[in-house]
C-alpha positions in Angstrom: 0.0 0.0 0.0 1.5 3.4 -1.0 -0.6 6.5 -0.6 2.1 9.0 -1.5 0.5 9.7 -4.9 -2.9 10.3 -3.3 -2.1 12.1 -0.1 0.0 15.2 0.2 1.6 16.0 3.6 3.6 18.9 4.9 5.0 19.3 8.4 6.3 22.3 10.2 7.3 23.0 13.8 8.8 26.0 15.6 9.7 26.7 19.2 7.8 30.0 19.2 9.4 33.2 20.5 9.0 32.6 24.3 10.0 29.0 25.0 13.7 28.2 25.0 13.3 24.8 23.2 10.7 22.8 21.3 8.7 20.1 23.1 6.5 19.3 20.2 7.2 16.3 17.9 5.7 15.4 14.5 5.8 12.4 12.3 4.3 11.6 8.9 4.4 8.8 6.4 2.6 9.4 3.1 3.3 5.8 2.1 1.3 4.3 4.9 -1.1 7.2 5.4 0.0 7.7 9.1 0.3 11.2 10.6 1.1 12.0 14.3 1.5 15.1 16.3 2.5 15.3 20.0 2.9 18.2 22.4 5.1 17.1 25.3 4.9 18.3 28.9 7.2 18.0 31.9 10.2 19.7 33.5 13.6 20.2 31.9 13.7 18.3 28.6 11.1 15.6 29.7 8.4 17.0 27.5 10.4 16.6 24.3 11.4 13.2 25.4 7.8 12.1 25.9 6.5 13.6 22.6 9.5 12.1 20.7 9.0 8.7 22.2 5.3 8.8 21.2 5.8 9.7 17.6 8.8 7.4 17.1 7.1 4.3 18.6 3.8 4.8 16.8 5.3 5.5 13.4 7.7 2.6 13.5 5.1 0.1 14.8 2.3 1.1 12.4 4.6 0.9 9.4 5.6 -2.6 10.3 2.0 -3.8 11.0 0.6 -2.3 7.8 2.9 -4.6 5.9 0.7 -7.5 7.0 -2.7 -6.1 7.8 -5.3 -4.3 5.7 -6.6 -1.3 7.6 -10.1 -1.4 6.1 -10.8 -5.0 7.1 -12.9 -5.8 10.1 -11.6 -7.9 13.0 -14.1 -10.8 13.7 -13.4 -10.8 17.4 -14.0 -7.1 18.1 -16.1 -6.1 15.1 -13.8 -3.1 14.7 -11.8 -2.1 11.7 -8.1 -2.8 11.9 -7.3 0.9 11.5 -8.8 1.6 14.9 -7.3 -1.4 16.5 -3.8 -0.5 15.1 -4.0 3.0 16.5 -5.3 1.9 19.9 -2.6 -0.8 20.3 0.3 1.3 19.2 -0.7 4.3 21.3 -1.1 1.9 24.2 2.5 0.8 23.7 3.7 4.4 23.5 1.9 5.1 26.7 3.5 2.2 28.5 7.0 3.2 27.2 6.6 6.8 28.4 5.0 5.8 31.7 7.8 3.3 32.4 10.5 5.9 31.7 8.8 8.5 33.9 8.5 6.0 36.8 12.1 4.6 36.5 14.1 7.8 35.8 13.7 10.7 38.2 14.5 13.3 35.6 11.5 12.2 33.6 9.0 12.0 36.5 5.6 13.4 35.5 6.3 13.7 31.8 3.6 13.1 29.3 2.3 14.3 26.0 -0.9 15.2 24.1 -1.4 13.3 20.9 -3.5 13.4 17.7 -3.0 10.7 15.1 -4.5 10.0 11.7 -4.5 6.8 9.7 -5.9 7.3 6.2 -7.4 4.4 4.3 -10.2 3.7 1.7 -11.6 7.3 1.4 -11.6 7.6 5.2 -9.4 8.7 8.1 -9.3 7.1 11.5 -8.5 9.7 14.1 -7.3 9.1 17.6 -6.5 11.8 20.1 -5.8 12.8 23.7 -5.4 16.3 25.2 -5.7 19.6 23.4 -3.8 19.2 20.2 -6.3 19.4 17.4 -7.5 18.3 14.0 -9.3 20.6 11.7 -10.8 20.0 8.2 -11.1 22.6 5.5 -13.8 21.6 3.0 -15.5 23.9 0.5 -13.8 26.9 2.2 -15.4 26.0 5.5 -13.1 25.2 8.5 -14.4 22.7 11.1 -12.7 21.5 14.2 -12.8 17.7 14.1 -11.5 16.8 17.5 -12.8 18.1 20.9 -10.3 19.1 23.5 -9.7 16.9 26.5 -9.2 19.9 28.8 -10.6 21.5 32.0 -11.5 24.5 29.8 -13.6 22.4 27.4 -15.3 20.8 30.4 -16.2 24.2 31.8 -17.6 25.2 28.4 -19.6 22.0 28.1 -21.0 22.5 31.6 -22.1 26.1 30.7 -19.8 27.6 33.4 -18.1 29.9 30.8 -18.6 30.9 27.2 -16.2 30.1 24.4 -15.5 33.8 24.3 -14.5 33.9 28.0 -12.4 30.7 27.5 -10.1 32.7 25.2 -9.0 34.7 28.3 -9.1 31.9 30.9 -6.2 31.2 33.2 -7.0 27.5 32.9 -5.6 27.0 29.4 -3.3 24.1 28.9 -4.8 22.0 31.8 -5.5 18.8 29.9 -7.6 15.9 31.3 -6.1 13.2 29.1 -2.6 12.6 28.0 -0.2 9.8 27.0 2.3 8.5 29.6 0.9 10.1 32.8 -0.9 6.9 33.9 -0.4 3.2 33.4 -3.5 3.1 31.1 -4.6 5.5 28.4 -8.1 6.5 27.4 -8.0 7.2 23.7 -10.9 8.8 21.8 -11.3 7.6 18.2 -13.5 8.7 15.4 -13.9 7.7 11.7 -14.4 10.5 9.1 -15.0 10.5 5.4 -12.3 12.1 3.2 -13.3 13.9 0.0 -11.0 14.9 -2.9 -9.5 18.3 -2.1 -10.1 18.1 1.6 -7.3 19.8 3.6 -6.8 18.5 7.1 -4.8 20.5 9.7 -3.2 19.0 12.8 -1.8 21.5 15.3 -0.5 21.9 18.8 -2.1 24.5 21.1 0.7 26.8 20.3 -1.3 27.6 17.1 -4.9 27.3 18.3 -4.2 29.5 21.4 -2.7 32.2 19.3 -5.1 32.2 16.3 -8.9 31.8 16.3 -10.6 29.6 13.8 -11.5 32.5 11.5 -7.8 33.5 11.3 -6.6 29.9 10.7 -9.2 29.5 7.9 -8.1 32.8 6.2 -4.4 31.9 6.3 -5.1 28.4 4.9 -7.1 29.8 2.0 -4.5 32.3 1.1 -2.0 29.6 0.0 -2.3 26.8 -2.5 0.9 25.2 -1.4 0.7 23.3 1.9 4.2 24.1 2.8 3.6 27.8 2.3 0.4 27.6 4.3 2.1 25.9 7.2 4.9 28.5 7.3 2.3 31.3 7.2 0.4 29.8 10.1 3.5 29.6 12.2 4.5 33.1 11.3 1.0 34.4 12.2 1.1 32.6 15.6 4.5 34.1 16.3 3.2 37.5 15.3 0.3 37.1 17.8 2.8 36.4 20.6 4.3 33.0 20.0 3.9 32.0 23.6 4.3 28.3 23.1 5.8 25.8 20.7 3.9 25.7 17.4 3.5 22.6 15.3 1.4 22.2 12.1 0.8 19.2 9.8 -1.2 19.8 6.7 -2.7 16.9 4.6 -4.5 17.1 1.3 -6.4 14.3 -0.5 -5.8 14.1 -4.2 -8.2 16.1 -6.3 -9.7 19.6 -5.8 -12.9 21.4 -5.2 -13.8 21.0 -8.8 -13.1 17.3 -8.9 -15.8 14.7 -9.4 -16.6 12.6 -6.3 -14.6 9.6 -7.5 -12.3 8.1 -4.9 -9.0 9.7 -4.1 -7.9 6.4 -2.7 -5.7 4.8 -5.4 -6.4 1.2 -5.0 -7.2 -1.7 -2.7 -5.0 -4.7 -2.6 
């Protein structure tokens, strides 16, 4: 399976203008259709260790498994597609690795990472996420947030305690309720979404979404045809707005465009 002709991917990451180093990590493989973004947390360099472990473990394991397993097939035991099972199992392994390192090495105590991962297959994308790193989709010039933050702020919004407008100025930003590596088990949220020709998907750490609102993100995306140029412009805009955190952006585009017929962008099925 090789999706490199059907799926365009561009990655970009930047420390921002306040933080001394970058604790985000990104990984992408257009051949297998896997894309992962992690935003690490922890003292000293522990955050970048956690995020780096997560992206490295998941990318290596998924690439190996997809050599033998078709992601669109359904597992008879669980009645779930293998795409979901693959993400769940490899994120579980990443969680165990990070948790073990945090427990056994004092300098890594308490480290963890947010995570958002996509596995593309058969005109679809399986999404798994934890924390407040996000996935957006731009379709027909309309931007939609696909993931819902696992954060104290989002819980307060959901409970009606504050409005989304008030949330933008809240002191409780960056308090996540789920993450990889902080406990011995991990509660991954997964969703399956259709992918249409010309769809642009944006993965980002909160260094982007805290600095730019959805309207601004949408405007920047639509100003650039090139994914690489759009990613660079998003990071520049976030830095211009304050650059208070590390900023990571992954942009993905399915083959075809807004004027394409609705035939599959997926190139084949073995």
